[in-house]
C-alpha positions in Angstrom: 21.4 -66.2 -18.5 19.0 -64.5 -20.8 19.5 -61.5 -22.6 17.0 -58.6 -22.2 15.7 -59.6 -25.7 15.4 -63.0 -25.1 13.8 -62.6 -22.1 11.2 -60.3 -23.8 10.5 -63.0 -26.5 9.9 -65.6 -23.9 7.3 -63.1 -21.7 5.7 -62.5 -25.0 5.4 -66.2 -25.8 4.4 -66.9 -22.1 1.4 -64.1 -22.3 0.7 -65.0 -26.1 -0.1 -68.8 -24.9 -2.0 -67.9 -21.6 -4.4 -65.5 -23.7 -4.7 -67.4 -26.9 -4.2 -71.2 -25.5 -1.8 -71.8 -28.6 1.8 -70.6 -29.1 2.3 -67.9 -31.5 4.1 -68.0 -35.0 7.3 -66.3 -35.6 5.6 -63.2 -37.6 3.5 -62.7 -34.1 6.1 -62.5 -31.9 8.0 -60.1 -34.3 4.7 -58.1 -34.6 4.4 -58.1 -30.9 7.9 -57.2 -30.1 8.2 -54.4 -33.1 11.0 -56.6 -34.8 10.9 -56.6 -38.7 13.1 -59.4 -39.0 11.9 -63.0 -38.7 15.5 -64.1 -38.8 16.1 -62.2 -35.5 13.1 -63.7 -33.9 14.3 -67.2 -35.1 17.6 -66.4 -33.4 16.0 -65.6 -30.1 13.3 -68.6 -30.0 16.8 -70.8 -30.8 18.5 -69.5 -28.0 15.5 -70.1 -25.6 15.3 -73.9 -27.0 19.2 -74.2 -26.4 18.3 -72.7 -22.7 15.6 -75.2 -22.1 12.6 -73.0 -22.1 11.0 -73.9 -25.4 10.8 -77.1 -27.6 9.7 -77.3 -31.5 6.3 -79.1 -31.8 4.6 -79.0 -35.2 1.5 -79.8 -33.1 1.5 -76.5 -31.3 2.2 -74.2 -34.0 6.0 -74.9 -34.0 6.5 -74.0 -30.3 6.0 -75.5 -26.8 7.0 -74.4 -23.3 8.7 -76.9 -21.7 9.6 -77.9 -17.9 8.3 -74.8 -16.4 5.9 -75.0 -13.4 3.1 -73.1 -13.9 3.6 -69.9 -12.0 0.6 -70.4 -9.8 1.7 -74.0 -8.7 4.1 -75.1 -6.1 4.8 -78.8 -5.4 3.2 -80.4 -2.5 5.6 -83.0 -1.1 3.5 -84.3 1.5 2.4 -83.6 5.3 4.2 -82.2 8.4 3.2 -82.6 12.0 2.5 -79.5 14.1 2.2 -82.0 16.9 3.7 -85.8 17.5 6.2 -86.3 14.8 4.9 -88.2 11.7 6.9 -90.5 9.2 8.3 -88.3 6.3 7.2 -89.9 3.3 7.6 -87.8 0.0 4.3 -87.9 -1.8 4.8 -85.4 -4.9 1.9 -83.5 -6.4 1.4 -80.2 -7.6 -1.1 -77.7 -5.9 -2.4 -75.0 -7.8 -3.0 -72.2 -5.8 -4.9 -70.5 -8.8 -7.7 -73.4 -8.8 -7.8 -73.6 -4.9 -8.2 -70.3 -4.3 -8.7 -68.1 -7.5 -12.2 -67.6 -9.6 -13.5 -65.0 -11.2 -15.8 -64.1 -8.5 -12.9 -63.7 -5.8 -10.4 -61.2 -4.7 -7.9 -60.5 -2.1 -7.4 -58.2 0.7 -4.5 -57.5 3.0 -5.9 -57.4 6.7 -4.8 -54.6 8.7 -5.6 -54.7 12.7 -5.8 -57.4 15.4 -9.8 -58.0 15.5 -9.5 -61.5 14.1 -6.4 -62.8 16.0 -8.2 -65.6 17.8 -9.4 -67.0 14.3 -5.7 -67.3 13.2 -6.0 -64.0 10.9 -3.3 -61.6 12.0 -2.2 -58.1 10.6 -0.6 -58.3 7.2 -2.1 -61.8 6.2 -3.9 -61.9 2.9 -7.4 -63.1 2.9 -9.5 -64.3 -0.2 -13.0 -63.3 -0.4 -15.5 -64.3 -2.7 -18.0 -61.8 -3.6 -21.5 -62.1 -2.0 -24.2 -59.9 -0.9 -25.5 -62.4 1.6 -24.0 -64.7 4.1 -25.1 -67.5 6.6 -25.1 -66.8 10.4 -21.2 -67.3 11.6 -19.8 -66.8 8.1 -16.6 -64.6 8.4 -17.3 -61.6 6.0 -16.2 -58.4 4.3 -19.1 -56.2 5.9 -19.5 -52.6 4.6 -20.9 -50.1 7.4 -22.6 -47.0 6.8 -21.6 -47.0 3.1 -18.1 -45.8 4.4 -16.1 -48.3 6.8 -15.3 -52.0 6.0 -14.4 -54.7 8.0 -13.7 -58.2 8.3 -16.1 -60.0 11.1 -17.9 -63.1 12.0 -21.5 -62.2 11.0 -24.8 -63.3 13.0 -28.5 -62.3 12.8 -29.7 -62.1 16.3 -33.1 -60.4 15.5 -34.8 -59.7 12.2 -33.7 -56.5 10.8 -30.5 -56.7 12.8 -26.7 -57.7 12.1 -23.8 -58.6 14.7 -20.5 -58.1 13.7 -18.3 -60.1 16.0 -14.6 -59.8 16.0 -12.2 -62.8 17.1 -10.1 -61.0 19.8 -10.9 -61.2 23.6 -10.2 -57.6 23.8 -12.7 -56.3 21.7 -16.8 -56.8 21.9 -19.5 -57.5 19.1 -21.4 -54.5 17.9 -24.9 -54.7 16.6 -26.2 -52.8 13.7 -29.5 -52.2 11.9 -29.5 -54.6 8.9 -29.8 -51.3 6.5 -26.6 -49.8 7.7 -24.5 -53.3 6.7 -23.7 -54.4 3.4 -22.0 -57.9 3.0 -19.5 -57.6 0.1 -17.7 -60.9 0.4 -17.5 -64.4 2.6 -13.8 -65.3 3.4 -12.8 -68.6 1.6 -9.0 -68.7 2.2 -6.1 -66.9 3.8 -2.2 -66.7 3.0 0.7 -65.8 5.2 4.1 -64.7 4.1 7.1 -64.8 6.5 9.9 -62.7 5.3 
């Protein structure tokens, strides 16, 4: 169990390394934490080293994070059947969600409502959207209607200057709009559902 100051030191080192792609020097850690004594910082770093968070490495400005799973990664251990059972064979890899779903041109929205349930998109799911101002017919998009309302729907273009927004719920009907009433704001590229 780390002390508060040791955790602060580890947090600073992790943030610094993420931002600068190299480890901070002890003086930079001291400055970042507002501590005047390099000796105190040395003590915190030594405690983190003993706890297995850091190791000394002269090639990386003296410090290296060790054995820490990237916060964006989870172990991918293989496949599981959702139908007929399959043989359980462990096939360990890392699945990096940042690389899989992230990107400079992407954002996440939380779904509210049931209009897309037949696509498997449920209330409170999170959808990953890629910024876009245009979409191909039949893509699922974020559509801004009349500069006011925003919705997640499948888009089609039945006629020139007409946009059809189609829900994926048998109880709901598609709606047609004049093209100038609809602005595409993004395209669905992924989905996350949390079970708690």
